[in-house]
Every structure is written in structure tokens, then in C-alpha cells.
DRENDO-1510 file (C-alpha; in Angstrom, 1 decimal, always signed):
<recs>
REC; n; res; u; v; w
REC; 1; MET; +74.2; +120.0; +97.4 .
REC; 2; TYR; +77.7; +118.5; +96.8 .
REC; 3; ASP; +79.1; +116.4; +94.0 .
REC; 4; TYR; +80.4; +113.7; +96.4 .
REC; 5; ASP; +79.9; +112.7; +100.0 .
REC; 6; VAL; +83.7; +112.0; +100.4 .
REC; 7; LEU; +86.4; +113.2; +98.1 .
REC; 8; VAL; +89.9; +111.7; +98.7 .
REC; 9; LEU; +93.1; +113.3; +97.6 .
REC; 10; GLY; +95.5; +110.5; +96.9 .
REC; 11; SER; +95.1; +106.8; +96.1 .
REC; 12; GLY; +97.8; +105.3; +98.4 .
REC; 13; PRO; +96.8; +102.7; +101.1 .
REC; 14; GLY; +95.0; +105.3; +103.3 .
REC; 15; GLY; +93.2; +107.0; +100.3 .
REC; 16; GLN; +92.1; +103.7; +98.7 .
REC; 17; LYS; +90.6; +102.4; +102.0 .
REC; 18; ALA; +88.9; +105.7; +102.7 .
REC; 19; ALA; +87.2; +105.8; +99.3 .
REC; 20; ILE; +86.2; +102.1; +99.3 .
REC; 21; ALA; +84.9; +102.3; +102.9 .
REC; 22; THR; +82.8; +105.3; +101.8 .
REC; 23; ALA; +81.4; +103.3; +98.8 .
REC; 24; LYS; +80.7; +100.3; +101.0 .
REC; 25; LEU; +78.6; +102.6; +103.2 .
REC; 26; GLY; +76.5; +103.5; +100.2 .
REC; 27; ARG; +77.9; +107.0; +99.8 .
REC; 28; ARG; +79.3; +108.8; +96.8 .
REC; 29; ALA; +83.1; +108.6; +96.7 .
REC; 30; ALA; +85.8; +110.0; +94.4 .
REC; 31; VAL; +89.6; +109.9; +94.4 .
REC; 32; VAL; +91.9; +112.5; +92.9 .
REC; 33; GLU; +95.2; +111.0; +91.6 .
REC; 34; ARG; +97.8; +111.5; +88.9 .
REC; 35; ARG; +97.3; +109.1; +85.9 .
REC; 36; ASP; +100.7; +107.4; +86.4 .
REC; 37; MET; +100.4; +107.2; +90.2 .
REC; 38; ILE; +97.4; +104.9; +91.0 .
REC; 39; GLY; +98.2; +103.2; +94.3 .
REC; 40; GLY; +100.3; +106.2; +95.3 .
REC; 41; VAL; +103.9; +106.2; +96.5 .
REC; 42; CYS; +103.4; +102.9; +98.3 .
REC; 43; ILE; +102.8; +101.0; +95.0 .
REC; 44; ASN; +104.9; +103.0; +92.6 .
REC; 45; THR; +108.1; +104.0; +94.4 .
REC; 46; GLY; +108.0; +103.0; +98.0 .
REC; 47; THR; +106.8; +99.9; +99.9 .
REC; 48; ILE; +105.9; +97.5; +97.1 .
REC; 49; PRO; +109.0; +98.1; +94.9 .
REC; 50; SER; +111.4; +98.0; +97.9 .
REC; 51; LYS; +109.9; +94.8; +99.3 .
REC; 52; THR; +109.9; +93.2; +95.9 .
REC; 53; LEU; +113.5; +94.2; +95.4 .
REC; 54; ARG; +114.3; +92.5; +98.7 .
REC; 55; GLU; +112.7; +89.2; +97.6 .
REC; 56; ALA; +114.6; +89.4; +94.3 .
REC; 57; VAL; +117.9; +90.0; +96.2 .
REC; 58; LEU; +117.3; +87.1; +98.6 .
REC; 59; TYR; +116.4; +84.7; +95.7 .
REC; 60; LEU; +119.1; +85.7; +93.2 .
REC; 61; THR; +122.0; +85.9; +95.8 .
REC; 62; GLY; +120.9; +82.6; +97.4 .
REC; 63; LEU; +121.7; +84.2; +100.7 .
REC; 64; SER; +119.2; +82.3; +102.8 .
REC; 65; GLN; +120.5; +79.0; +101.4 .
REC; 66; ARG; +124.2; +79.4; +102.1 .
REC; 67; GLU; +123.9; +77.7; +105.5 .
REC; 68; MET; +123.3; +74.4; +103.7 .
REC; 69; TYR; +125.0; +74.9; +100.3 .
REC; 70; GLY; +128.1; +76.9; +101.3 .
REC; 71; GLN; +129.0; +80.6; +101.4 .
REC; 72; SER; +129.8; +80.7; +97.7 .
REC; 73; TYR; +126.2; +79.6; +96.7 .
REC; 74; ARG; +124.4; +81.9; +94.3 .
REC; 75; VAL; +121.5; +81.5; +92.0 .
REC; 76; LYS; +122.9; +84.0; +89.5 .
REC; 77; GLU; +126.5; +85.1; +89.4 .
REC; 78; ASP; +126.2; +88.6; +87.8 .
REC; 79; ILE; +123.0; +90.2; +89.1 .
REC; 80; THR; +122.0; +93.3; +87.2 .
REC; 81; VAL; +119.5; +96.1; +87.9 .
REC; 82; THR; +117.4; +94.7; +85.1 .
REC; 83; ASP; +117.1; +91.4; +87.0 .
REC; 84; LEU; +115.9; +93.2; +90.1 .
REC; 85; LEU; +113.6; +95.7; +88.5 .
REC; 86; SER; +111.9; +93.3; +86.1 .
REC; 87; ARG; +110.3; +91.6; +89.1 .
REC; 88; ALA; +109.4; +94.9; +90.7 .
REC; 89; GLN; +107.8; +96.2; +87.5 .
REC; 90; HIS; +105.7; +93.0; +87.2 .
REC; 91; VAL; +104.4; +93.3; +90.8 .
REC; 92; ILE; +103.7; +97.1; +90.4 .
REC; 93; GLY; +101.7; +96.4; +87.2 .
REC; 94; ARG; +99.6; +93.7; +88.9 .
REC; 95; GLU; +99.0; +95.8; +92.0 .
REC; 96; VAL; +97.9; +98.9; +90.0 .
REC; 97; ASP; +95.4; +96.6; +88.1 .
REC; 98; VAL; +94.1; +95.3; +91.4 .
REC; 99; ILE; +93.5; +98.8; +92.8 .
REC; 100; ARG; +91.9; +100.1; +89.6 .
REC; 101; ASN; +89.6; +97.1; +89.7 .
REC; 102; GLN; +88.7; +97.6; +93.3 .
REC; 103; LEU; +87.9; +101.2; +92.8 .
REC; 104; SER; +85.8; +100.5; +89.7 .
REC; 105; ARG; +84.0; +97.6; +91.3 .
REC; 106; ASN; +83.0; +99.8; +94.2 .
REC; 107; HIS; +81.9; +102.6; +91.9 .
REC; 108; VAL; +84.5; +105.0; +93.2 .
REC; 109; THR; +85.1; +107.8; +90.6 .
REC; 110; VAL; +88.7; +108.4; +89.7 .
REC; 111; LEU; +89.5; +112.0; +88.8 .
REC; 112; PRO; +92.9; +112.1; +87.1 .
REC; 113; GLY; +95.1; +115.0; +88.0 .
REC; 114; MET; +96.4; +117.1; +90.9 .
REC; 115; GLY; +94.0; +118.5; +93.5 .
REC; 116; ALA; +94.2; +121.9; +95.3 .
REC; 117; PHE; +91.7; +123.5; +97.6 .
REC; 118; LEU; +89.5; +126.5; +96.6 .
REC; 119; ASP; +87.7; +126.4; +100.0 .
REC; 120; GLU; +86.9; +123.8; +102.6 .
REC; 121; HIS; +84.4; +122.0; +100.4 .
REC; 122; THR; +85.8; +122.7; +96.9 .
REC; 123; VAL; +88.8; +121.2; +95.1 .
REC; 124; GLU; +90.2; +122.2; +91.8 .
REC; 125; VAL; +91.5; +119.2; +89.8 .
REC; 126; MET; +94.2; +120.0; +87.2 .
REC; 127; ASP; +94.7; +117.1; +84.8 .
REC; 128; GLY; +98.1; +118.2; +83.4 .
REC; 129; THR; +96.8; +119.1; +80.0 .
REC; 130; GLY; +95.5; +122.5; +81.0 .
REC; 131; GLN; +92.0; +121.3; +81.8 .
REC; 132; GLU; +90.7; +122.3; +85.2 .
REC; 133; THR; +87.6; +120.9; +87.0 .
REC; 134; ARG; +85.9; +122.1; +90.1 .
REC; 135; VAL; +84.6; +119.4; +92.4 .
REC; 136; THR; +82.7; +119.8; +95.7 .
REC; 137; ALA; +82.4; +117.3; +98.5 .
REC; 138; GLU; +80.7; +117.3; +101.9 .
REC; 139; ASN; +83.9; +115.8; +103.4 .
REC; 140; ILE; +87.4; +115.7; +102.1 .
REC; 141; VAL; +90.2; +113.3; +103.1 .
REC; 142; ILE; +93.8; +114.3; +102.5 .
REC; 143; ALA; +95.9; +111.2; +101.8 .
REC; 144; THR; +98.7; +112.7; +99.6 .
REC; 145; GLY; +101.5; +110.8; +101.3 .
REC; 146; THR; +105.1; +111.8; +101.4 .
REC; 147; GLN; +108.3; +112.0; +99.3 .
REC; 148; PRO; +111.9; +111.7; +100.3 .
REC; 149; ALA; +113.1; +114.8; +102.2 .
REC; 150; ARG; +116.0; +116.5; +100.3 .
REC; 151; PRO; +118.4; +118.7; +102.2 .
REC; 152; ASP; +118.9; +122.0; +100.4 .
REC; 153; THR; +122.6; +121.7; +100.7 .
REC; 154; VAL; +122.8; +118.5; +98.7 .
REC; 155; ASP; +123.1; +118.5; +94.9 .
REC; 156; PHE; +121.1; +115.5; +93.9 .
REC; 157; ASP; +121.8; +114.3; +90.3 .
REC; 158; GLY; +119.8; +111.0; +90.2 .
REC; 159; LYS; +122.9; +109.0; +89.4 .
REC; 160; THR; +125.7; +109.5; +91.9 .
REC; 161; ILE; +123.8; +111.4; +94.6 .
REC; 162; ILE; +120.3; +110.0; +95.0 .
REC; 163; ASP; +117.4; +109.7; +97.5 .
REC; 164; SER; +115.5; +106.4; +98.1 .
REC; 165; ASP; +113.3; +107.0; +95.0 .
REC; 166; GLY; +116.5; +107.1; +92.9 .
REC; 167; ILE; +117.2; +103.4; +93.7 .
REC; 168; LEU; +114.7; +102.5; +91.0 .
REC; 169; GLN; +116.6; +104.6; +88.4 .
REC; 170; LEU; +120.0; +103.1; +89.0 .
REC; 171; GLU; +121.7; +101.9; +85.8 .
REC; 172; ARG; +123.7; +99.1; +87.5 .
REC; 173; VAL; +124.4; +97.7; +91.0 .
REC; 174; PRO; +127.2; +99.8; +92.4 .
REC; 175; GLN; +130.3; +98.3; +94.0 .
REC; 176; SER; +130.2; +100.8; +96.9 .
REC; 177; MET; +127.5; +102.9; +98.5 .
REC; 178; ILE; +127.2; +105.4; +101.3 .
REC; 179; VAL; +123.8; +105.5; +103.0 .
REC; 180; VAL; +123.2; +108.8; +104.9 .
REC; 181; GLY; +120.7; +108.1; +107.7 .
REC; 182; ALA; +120.1; +104.9; +109.6 .
REC; 183; GLY; +116.3; +105.1; +109.7 .
REC; 184; VAL; +114.1; +102.3; +108.5 .
REC; 185; ILE; +114.4; +103.0; +104.8 .
REC; 186; GLY; +118.1; +103.6; +105.0 .
REC; 187; ILE; +118.8; +100.4; +106.8 .
REC; 188; GLU; +116.5; +98.4; +104.6 .
REC; 189; TYR; +118.3; +99.5; +101.4 .
REC; 190; ALA; +121.7; +99.2; +103.1 .
REC; 191; SER; +121.0; +95.5; +103.9 .
REC; 192; MET; +119.8; +94.8; +100.3 .
REC; 193; PHE; +122.8; +96.2; +98.6 .
REC; 194; ALA; +125.2; +94.6; +101.1 .
REC; 195; ALA; +123.6; +91.3; +100.3 .
REC; 196; LEU; +124.3; +92.0; +96.6 .
REC; 197; GLY; +128.0; +92.3; +97.4 .
REC; 198; CYS; +128.0; +96.1; +97.5 .
REC; 199; LYS; +130.4; +97.6; +100.1 .
REC; 200; VAL; +128.0; +99.8; +102.1 .
REC; 201; THR; +128.9; +102.5; +104.7 .
REC; 202; VAL; +126.1; +103.8; +106.9 .
REC; 203; VAL; +126.5; +107.3; +108.3 .
REC; 204; GLU; +124.2; +108.3; +111.2 .
REC; 205; SER; +124.5; +111.4; +113.4 .
REC; 206; ARG; +122.9; +109.7; +116.4 .
REC; 207; ASP; +124.7; +107.1; +118.5 .
REC; 208; ARG; +122.4; +104.2; +117.6 .
REC; 209; MET; +119.9; +103.2; +114.9 .
REC; 210; LEU; +116.3; +102.1; +115.1 .
REC; 211; ASP; +116.1; +103.4; +118.7 .
REC; 212; PHE; +112.4; +102.4; +118.9 .
REC; 213; CYS; +113.3; +98.7; +118.6 .
REC; 214; ASP; +114.5; +96.2; +121.1 .
REC; 215; ILE; +118.2; +96.8; +121.8 .
REC; 216; GLU; +119.2; +93.1; +121.5 .
REC; 217; VAL; +117.4; +92.8; +118.2 .
REC; 218; VAL; +119.1; +95.9; +116.8 .
REC; 219; GLU; +122.5; +94.5; +118.0 .
REC; 220; ALA; +121.8; +91.2; +116.3 .
REC; 221; LEU; +120.9; +93.1; +113.0 .
REC; 222; LYS; +124.1; +95.1; +113.2 .
REC; 223; TYR; +126.1; +91.9; +113.7 .
REC; 224; HIS; +124.6; +90.4; +110.6 .
REC; 225; LEU; +125.1; +93.5; +108.5 .
REC; 226; ARG; +128.7; +93.8; +109.6 .
REC; 227; ASP; +129.0; +90.1; +108.5 .
REC; 228; LEU; +127.9; +91.4; +105.0 .
REC; 229; ALA; +130.7; +94.0; +105.2 .
REC; 230; VAL; +128.5; +97.0; +106.2 .
REC; 231; THR; +130.5; +99.7; +108.0 .
REC; 232; PHE; +128.7; +101.9; +110.5 .
REC; 233; ARG; +129.8; +105.5; +111.2 .
REC; 234; PHE; +127.7; +106.6; +114.2 .
REC; 235; ARG; +127.9; +110.2; +115.6 .
REC; 236; GLU; +129.1; +111.3; +112.2 .
REC; 237; THR; +127.5; +114.0; +110.0 .
REC; 238; VAL; +128.1; +114.5; +106.3 .
REC; 239; ALA; +129.3; +118.1; +105.7 .
REC; 240; ALA; +129.6; +117.9; +101.9 .
REC; 241; VAL; +129.7; +115.5; +99.0 .
REC; 242; GLU; +132.2; +116.0; +96.2 .
REC; 243; ARG; +131.2; +114.4; +92.8 .
REC; 244; HIS; +134.0; +112.7; +90.8 .
REC; 245; PRO; +134.1; +110.9; +87.5 .
REC; 246; ARG; +134.1; +107.5; +89.2 .
REC; 247; GLY; +131.6; +108.4; +92.0 .
REC; 248; ALA; +131.7; +110.7; +95.0 .
REC; 249; ILE; +133.5; +111.4; +98.2 .
REC; 250; ALA; +131.5; +112.2; +101.3 .
REC; 251; ILE; +133.3; +114.5; +103.6 .
REC; 252; MET; +132.4; +114.1; +107.3 .
REC; 253; GLU; +132.4; +117.0; +109.8 .
REC; 254; SER; +135.1; +115.1; +111.7 .
REC; 255; GLY; +137.3; +115.3; +108.6 .
REC; 256; LYS; +136.9; +111.7; +107.4 .
REC; 257; ARG; +136.6; +111.3; +103.6 .
REC; 258; ILE; +134.7; +108.3; +102.5 .
REC; 259; PRO; +134.6; +107.4; +98.7 .
REC; 260; ALA; +131.7; +105.5; +97.0 .
REC; 261; GLU; +130.1; +105.1; +93.6 .
REC; 262; VAL; +126.7; +106.1; +94.9 .
REC; 263; VAL; +125.6; +108.3; +97.9 .
REC; 264; MET; +122.0; +107.7; +99.0 .
REC; 265; TYR; +120.3; +110.1; +101.3 .
REC; 266; SER; +117.7; +108.7; +103.6 .
REC; 267; ALA; +116.9; +111.9; +105.5 .
REC; 268; GLY; +113.3; +111.2; +106.4 .
REC; 269; ARG; +110.1; +112.0; +104.5 .
REC; 270; GLN; +108.4; +115.3; +103.5 .
REC; 271; GLY; +104.5; +115.5; +103.4 .
REC; 272; MET; +103.2; +116.3; +99.9 .
REC; 273; THR; +101.0; +119.2; +100.9 .
REC; 274; ALA; +102.9; +122.2; +99.3 .
REC; 275; SER; +100.6; +122.2; +96.2 .
REC; 276; LEU; +97.3; +121.7; +98.0 .
REC; 277; ARG; +96.8; +125.4; +98.9 .
REC; 278; LEU; +95.8; +124.4; +102.4 .
REC; 279; GLU; +95.4; +128.0; +103.5 .
REC; 280; LYS; +92.3; +128.3; +101.3 .
REC; 281; ALA; +90.7; +125.6; +103.3 .
REC; 282; GLY; +91.8; +127.1; +106.6 .
REC; 283; LEU; +94.5; +124.6; +107.2 .
REC; 284; SER; +98.3; +124.6; +107.6 .
REC; 285; ALA; +101.2; +122.1; +107.7 .
REC; 286; ASP; +104.3; +121.9; +109.8 .
REC; 287; LYS; +107.8; +122.3; +108.3 .
REC; 288; ARG; +107.8; +118.6; +107.3 .
REC; 289; GLY; +104.5; +119.1; +105.4 .
REC; 290; ARG; +102.5; +117.2; +108.0 .
REC; 291; VAL; +98.9; +117.9; +108.9 .
REC; 292; ALA; +97.7; +117.7; +112.6 .
REC; 293; VAL; +94.6; +115.5; +113.3 .
REC; 294; ASP; +92.6; +114.3; +116.3 .
REC; 295; GLU; +91.8; +110.7; +117.3 .
REC; 296; TYR; +89.2; +110.5; +114.5 .
REC; 297; PHE; +91.7; +111.9; +111.9 .
REC; 298; ARG; +89.8; +115.2; +111.7 .
REC; 299; THR; +91.9; +118.3; +111.0 .
REC; 300; GLU; +91.1; +121.6; +112.6 .
REC; 301; VAL; +88.5; +122.1; +109.8 .
REC; 302; PRO; +85.8; +119.6; +110.9 .
REC; 303; ASN; +84.8; +118.3; +107.4 .
REC; 304; ILE; +88.4; +117.7; +106.3 .
REC; 305; TYR; +90.3; +114.6; +107.4 .
REC; 306; ALA; +93.9; +113.5; +106.9 .
REC; 307; VAL; +95.4; +110.0; +107.0 .
REC; 308; GLY; +98.5; +108.1; +106.2 .
REC; 309; ASP; +102.1; +109.3; +106.1 .
REC; 310; VAL; +101.0; +112.9; +105.7 .
REC; 311; ILE; +100.0; +112.9; +109.4 .
REC; 312; GLY; +103.3; +111.5; +110.6 .
REC; 313; PHE; +104.2; +108.6; +112.8 .
REC; 314; PRO; +103.9; +105.6; +112.4 .
REC; 315; ALA; +103.7; +106.3; +108.6 .
REC; 316; LEU; +103.2; +102.6; +107.7 .
REC; 317; ALA; +101.0; +101.3; +104.9 .
REC; 318; ALA; +99.2; +99.0; +107.3 .
REC; 319; THR; +98.2; +101.7; +109.8 .
REC; 320; SER; +97.4; +104.1; +106.9 .
REC; 321; MET; +94.8; +101.6; +105.6 .
REC; 322; GLU; +93.0; +101.4; +108.9 .
REC; 323; GLN; +93.2; +105.2; +109.4 .
REC; 324; GLY; +91.6; +105.7; +106.0 .
REC; 325; ARG; +88.8; +103.3; +106.9 .
REC; 326; LEU; +88.1; +104.8; +110.3 .
REC; 327; ALA; +88.2; +108.4; +108.8 .
REC; 328; ALA; +85.6; +107.4; +106.2 .
REC; 329; HIS; +83.3; +105.9; +108.8 .
REC; 330; HIS; +83.5; +108.9; +111.0 .
REC; 331; ALA; +83.0; +111.3; +108.0 .
REC; 332; CYS; +79.9; +109.3; +107.1 .
REC; 333; GLY; +78.5; +109.5; +110.6 .
REC; 334; GLU; +79.0; +105.7; +111.2 .
REC; 335; PRO; +79.9; +104.5; +114.7 .
REC; 336; VAL; +83.6; +104.0; +114.9 .
REC; 337; GLN; +86.3; +103.1; +117.4 .
REC; 338; THR; +89.6; +105.0; +117.7 .
REC; 339; LEU; +92.7; +103.2; +116.3 .
REC; 340; SER; +94.0; +100.6; +118.6 .
REC; 341; SER; +97.4; +101.5; +120.2 .
REC; 342; LEU; +98.5; +97.9; +119.6 .
REC; 343; GLN; +100.0; +98.1; +116.1 .
REC; 344; PRO; +102.7; +95.8; +114.7 .
REC; 345; ILE; +105.9; +97.3; +113.3 .
REC; 346; GLY; +107.6; +95.5; +110.4 .
REC; 347; ILE; +111.1; +96.4; +109.2 .
REC; 348; TYR; +112.2; +94.6; +106.0 .
REC; 349; THR; +115.9; +94.4; +106.5 .
REC; 350; ILE; +117.9; +91.3; +105.8 .
REC; 351; PRO; +117.1; +89.6; +108.2 .
REC; 352; GLU; +113.8; +91.2; +109.0 .
REC; 353; ILE; +112.5; +92.6; +112.3 .
REC; 354; SER; +109.0; +92.8; +113.6 .
REC; 355; PHE; +107.5; +93.7; +117.0 .
REC; 356; ILE; +104.4; +94.6; +118.8 .
REC; 357; GLY; +103.8; +96.1; +122.3 .
REC; 358; GLN; +106.5; +97.4; +124.7 .
REC; 359; THR; +110.3; +97.1; +124.7 .
REC; 360; GLU; +112.4; +96.1; +127.7 .
REC; 361; ASP; +113.6; +99.7; +128.0 .
REC; 362; GLU; +110.0; +101.0; +128.2 .
REC; 363; LEU; +108.9; +98.4; +130.8 .
REC; 364; THR; +112.0; +99.2; +132.9 .
REC; 365; ALA; +111.3; +102.9; +132.7 .
REC; 366; ALA; +107.7; +102.3; +133.7 .
REC; 367; ARG; +108.8; +100.1; +136.6 .
REC; 368; LYS; +106.7; +97.2; +135.4 .
REC; 369; PRO; +107.9; +93.8; +136.5 .
REC; 370; TYR; +108.4; +91.4; +133.6 .
REC; 371; GLU; +110.1; +88.2; +132.6 .
REC; 372; VAL; +111.7; +87.3; +129.2 .
REC; 373; GLY; +111.0; +84.1; +127.3 .
REC; 374; VAL; +113.3; +83.4; +124.4 .
REC; 375; SER; +113.1; +80.9; +121.5 .
REC; 376; ARG; +116.0; +80.5; +119.1 .
REC; 377; TYR; +115.4; +79.3; +115.5 .
REC; 378; ARG; +118.4; +77.0; +115.7 .
REC; 379; GLU; +116.7; +75.0; +118.4 .
REC; 380; LEU; +113.6; +74.5; +116.2 .
REC; 381; ALA; +113.4; +71.8; +113.5 .
REC; 382; ARG; +112.0; +74.3; +111.1 .
REC; 383; GLY; +114.9; +76.6; +111.7 .
REC; 384; GLN; +117.3; +73.9; +110.7 .
REC; 385; ILE; +115.2; +73.0; +107.6 .
REC; 386; ILE; +115.2; +76.5; +106.2 .
REC; 387; GLY; +118.8; +77.2; +107.3 .
REC; 388; ASP; +118.1; +80.0; +109.7 .
REC; 389; SER; +120.4; +79.6; +112.7 .
REC; 390; TYR; +120.3; +83.2; +113.9 .
REC; 391; GLY; +116.5; +83.9; +114.3 .
REC; 392; VAL; +115.0; +84.6; +117.7 .
REC; 393; LEU; +111.6; +85.3; +119.2 .
REC; 394; LYS; +111.4; +87.1; +122.5 .
REC; 395; LEU; +108.2; +87.3; +124.7 .
REC; 396; LEU; +108.0; +90.0; +127.4 .
REC; 397; VAL; +105.6; +88.7; +130.1 .
REC; 398; CYS; +104.2; +90.4; +133.2 .
REC; 399; SER; +105.5; +88.4; +136.1 .
REC; 400; GLU; +102.5; +89.2; +138.2 .
REC; 401; THR; +99.5; +88.8; +135.8 .
REC; 402; ARG; +101.2; +86.7; +133.0 .
REC; 403; GLU; +99.9; +89.2; +130.5 .
REC; 404; ILE; +102.0; +89.4; +127.3 .
REC; 405; LEU; +103.5; +92.9; +127.2 .
REC; 406; GLY; +105.6; +92.6; +124.0 .
REC; 407; VAL; +106.7; +90.3; +121.2 .
REC; 408; HIS; +110.0; +90.9; +119.4 .
REC; 409; VAL; +111.0; +88.8; +116.4 .
REC; 410; PHE; +114.2; +88.8; +114.4 .
REC; 411; GLY; +114.8; +86.4; +111.5 .
REC; 412; THR; +112.9; +84.7; +108.7 .
REC; 413; GLY; +109.2; +85.4; +108.6 .
REC; 414; ALA; +109.3; +87.9; +111.5 .
REC; 415; THR; +106.7; +90.2; +109.9 .
REC; 416; GLU; +104.3; +87.2; +109.6 .
REC; 417; LEU; +105.0; +85.6; +113.0 .
REC; 418; VAL; +104.4; +88.7; +115.0 .
REC; 419; HIS; +100.6; +88.5; +114.2 .
REC; 420; ILE; +100.2; +85.4; +116.4 .
REC; 421; GLY; +101.3; +87.5; +119.4 .
REC; 422; GLN; +99.2; +90.4; +118.2 .
REC; 423; ALA; +96.1; +88.2; +118.2 .
REC; 424; VAL; +96.7; +86.8; +121.7 .
REC; 425; MET; +97.5; +90.3; +123.1 .
REC; 426; GLY; +94.5; +91.9; +121.3 .
REC; 427; CYS; +92.2; +89.3; +122.9 .
REC; 428; GLY; +93.6; +89.8; +126.4 .
REC; 429; GLY; +95.2; +86.4; +126.4 .
REC; 430; THR; +98.1; +85.5; +128.8 .
REC; 431; VAL; +101.2; +83.4; +128.3 .
REC; 432; ASP; +99.3; +80.4; +129.6 .
REC; 433; TYR; +97.4; +80.2; +126.3 .
REC; 434; LEU; +100.7; +79.8; +124.4 .
REC; 435; VAL; +102.0; +77.3; +126.9 .
REC; 436; ASP; +98.9; +75.1; +126.4 .
REC; 437; ALA; +98.4; +75.7; +122.6 .
REC; 438; VAL; +99.5; +73.0; +120.1 .
REC; 439; PHE; +101.4; +74.4; +117.1 .
REC; 440; ASN; +102.0; +72.6; +113.8 .
REC; 441; TYR; +105.4; +70.8; +113.7 .
REC; 442; PRO; +107.8; +71.7; +112.3 .
REC; 443; THR; +107.0; +75.4; +112.0 .
REC; 444; LEU; +108.5; +78.7; +113.1 .
REC; 445; ALA; +105.3; +79.4; +115.0 .
REC; 446; GLU; +106.4; +76.7; +117.5 .
REC; 447; SER; +108.8; +79.4; +118.7 .
REC; 448; TYR; +105.9; +80.9; +120.6 .
REC; 449; LYS; +105.4; +77.8; +122.7 .
REC; 450; VAL; +109.2; +77.4; +123.4 .
REC; 451; ALA; +109.4; +81.1; +124.4 .
REC; 452; ALA; +106.3; +80.9; +126.6 .
REC; 453; LEU; +107.6; +77.8; +128.4 .
REC; 454; ASP; +110.9; +79.6; +129.0 .
REC; 455; ALA; +109.1; +82.6; +130.5 .
REC; 456; MET; +106.9; +80.4; +132.6 .
REC; 457; ASN; +109.8; +78.4; +134.0 .
REC; 458; LYS; +111.5; +81.7; +135.1 .
REC; 459; ILE; +108.3; +83.0; +136.7 .
REC; 460; ARG; +107.7; +79.6; +138.5 .
REC; 461; GLN; +111.3; +79.7; +139.8 .
REC; 462; ILE; +110.8; +83.1; +141.4 .
REC; 463; GLU; +107.4; +82.0; +142.8 .
REC; 464; HIS; +109.0; +78.9; +144.4 .
REC; 465; MET; +111.8; +81.0; +145.9 .
REC; 466; ASP; +109.2; +83.3; +147.5 .
</recs>
């Protein structure tokens, strides 16, 4: 009756996994994607390029080696945009090849072009050359992702005033930059350019940044960014930006005038749903272009699902992949669990942050008794070997049941280390497991044992006093 069992709009992390999961279940799957955007925003302009740039910055600046070789240590003296982007383009090319191969190997049909609904089972695919194809599917998955939100009052020119996508089009590393918005993307790029020696000013209308993270970790990050000459302007709003021959001046509502070569807006993300003609399928999106879904990622139209950034928080590649897989299984009538609430968050600043579970603020608000176990990298042999004297791992442990309630890591390898805590928490383990476990030496993973012993000592002290 239909051309496909599942038709996916978009080939980013959520779309890929939805299509491949459908194929693995023995059903007919197809993906609609623009010819030059296989892998979606994640591969081409977002996650992969930004994380590759970060690695290039860390390597070329020699930043992580300065503890041992001195503050003047650099691998390359004059770092150019070409140095940074050549590595990014290499990785993007390889990743696109991997995705194409995966889709081909699993017999997923790729329909090049842009898709738009004609009704809840029919999509019109426009390939950009004037050719239009009608495709029908029993189930459709919207995985179109997001793009940087652009305030209407800002005159973006792609050179002096840019959004986060414009980073990849810069002609040279600027000497000064204003980052408007202290969200995850804004702070990641602020830390990268600060490491390159760019004088960065971060403007944020709220009174703090990354307010979903542990306060101590955020304070540690701010300290390190200030050490890289980053200036923070909290409770400030940019009223206007004046373009000048040598850059721009950002005018604050408070009257401050801040000059810089480049102004980068990081004003959140906008769902790419405007061209989908959602109304023809009986759907609608909010003002941010996001589509509402239930716990199985079904929209209000039962045969249409939506996954990834287009449905909003947490808008992470990792969660999008799992959302895509679960949506495909549900669409194909396969038994499926709902997405676990225990999801790791990774922020690729310099240094990086990662956490899972609850924060101290959340536990205090919930009146849940807990104890804190801390391990500092400078006390670990591995921390000394790699020259990381500032890293820290913090365990939040229930003082009654010894259950691990949260893991917060700041420093080298944070986004990798957090998964040890995730595994223990996911299996219902307690801090006793970490106390008794043997970790390779010297490793950063040993920080779990040190933090666990610290927490247990504090819990035991309270027990003895009682």
C-alpha cells in the first residue's frame, strides 16, 4: 500500500538511527536529505566540526602541556583558520563516508532533496533541480534538526556579525570577539577562541551561565576562562551592534560600548520545520519550530514521529540517536522501553564538563540527605603525568542508602569518565562498589575510588557520632 514502512526526514543522528533501526527490523526504510548535508547539521556544521576544532586548538596551542613545558609553550606560533579547518574538513569527509556506507549496507534508500508534507502519509521531495517526487510511507519520522536562531533586529553579514555556523566561514582568527549568549554553544566557542589568544567578551542577560550544571563546576570553569582573559558581562543585554571598518561595537542597554573584530550570536536554536508544510499533515510547531511528542516520540498524528533537536531539550546528538532508535521500534510495532531519565550531559569547553544525575541544588530542594565525595586530579599520579592540576570528580551519595545520586566531572576526559558513574548508577549500584573496585593505576578513572572513599569516610563519621 505504501512505498516505505518508515520514511525519515533528515539524516542527522536521530534520523540515521531511526532509518537503520527500521532496516534492522526487516522493514523498508528511506531517508530524505539534501545532497550536501548527509549526516545533518551534526556532521556538517555543528557537533563534529566544533569538537574537531576544539581538538585542533588544544593540540596547536599546546595548552594542556604548559604545566610541564612552561606558559610560552606552543606547537605552532601563528595558527590560521586553515590549520583549524583542514582537520575539521578531513573528519567531516570521513564521517559522511561512514554514514553513506551504513545507510547503503542496511539497504536504506536515500532520497536527495527537501521533503514537505502533502498529507499524513505522503511527502513531496524536491531535489533542487525542479524535479519533484511523491513518496508514501506508513510511518514518518521528522528528524530535521535545528539551525542557529537569528534575532530579527541583528544584521548578520557572515564576516563581522555571525552565528555559530559562521565560525566555519571565518577568514582568519580574530584578535577580539564578543559572544552574545552564555549557553553551551556560546561558552564552547568562547573557550576555544580564548585558548587561541583571542580576547573574548561573553555577554549574558541572566546572572549566571550553564545554570543546569553544578555551581562549583561552573565557578571552576569561569576561573579558568578568566585565566585565558575571557571577560564576562552578566545581566547585560546587547541593544545594537554598529559595524565599523575594523570590526564592530556592541552597545549594551546599560550604555556600555564594547569593541571587537567579530560578534558571534549564540541565541539558541530554531527547529527546521518552516518548509515542511506541517499543517497539511495535521501538525503544528511552536515559535521555536519545535514539535511536541509523547514518551514514544509520537506527535499528535499517530503515524508521525519526531526525534532529535526538533523536539527540544536535551537536544544532544547522543540522546537523539536513542530517540531515533526507540521511535523506529515503536513505529514498527516492536516492544520498546521509554527513554531512560539517566542521561549524561557533556559540554566541550576547555576544560570540559560532564555530569549525570542530580545536582546539589536539586537534592537540597528535594530535601534528600546526601554526602559529597571529591577527588582532585592533582592528587592522582595520572593527573600529574598529563599536567592537569585543576580537574575534579565529585560524587553525590545518599547518606542513608549509599546510592549514587550524581556524578560531576570537570577536567581532562570528563565526557569519557562520566560513563563509569553512569554504568554503576544504571545498574543500581552503590558507592560500596566503587570503594571495593580495583582501577588501573595510574589512570583518571582512579578518581572514582578516591571520591568514593572520601564520601564513605564522611558517612562513617556521621554514623559514629550518632
